[in-house]
N, C-alpha and C positions, 0 to 999 in steps of 0.2 A: 355618853358612855353607858353601856349596858353589860351587866355581868350576871351569870347564873351561879347561885350559891345554894348549898343544901342546909337544911335545918339539922343540927346535931341531935343526938339522943336525948339530951337534957333541954332541948328547945332553943339552944343558942344559935346565933348566926355568926359565921366567921366571915368578915369582910375581906375582900382581896386587898393586897398591899397597896395597890393603886388608889383605893378608896380610903383605907386607913391612914395613908400618908397625909390626907387632907385635914386630919383631926389631931389635936394636941390633947394631952391628959386634962381632964376636967372640962373639956368643951361640952356645951349643952347641945342636944340634938332633939328636935321636935319629931315625933313619930306620928304620922297621920295614917289612920287605917279606915278603909271603906270597902266593905265586902271582901273581895280577893286582892285588893291593892294595898300595898304598904309603901309609904313615902318617908324617907328620912331627910330632914332639912337642918343643917347646921344653923344655930341661932347666933346672931350678932347683936349684942346689946349696945345700945347707944350710951355713950358716957355723957353725963351732964356737962362735962367740960367741953365736949365737942359741940354741944348745942348752945351753950351759954354765950359764945362769942356772937351769936346772931341777935341777941337782945340789946346790945350796945349799952349795957348798964341800966336799963330801965325795966320796971316791973311789967310783966305781961299778964293779960287776962287769961283765964283758962282756955278759951277758944283759940287764942294765939299760941299757947303751948301745944295744944292738940294739932294745930295746923303745922307747926314747926316739926313735930314728931312725924307727921305724915310725910312732909317734904323730905325729911332726913331718910325715912324708910324708902321713899321712891328713889332717892339718890343712891342708896346702898343697893337697891334692887337693880338699877341700871348698870352698876359696876360689876354685878355678879355674872 
């Protein structure tokens, strides 16, 4: 989906309703800027409760936690 929008006099951007409807109040959005490109990405924070079921009640070393977070992010990315 591509839209053309204008920058308002105070520098604000007004997103079309089709885009705004994808966000809820207080959603966090990552803004990536590189030269003349601006990318907005809605952030999805993993809840510890969603990750904890994978540990099966045992302690995990740090590298195990990092691997689980990577796996979780890959799953979320494939669902987007």
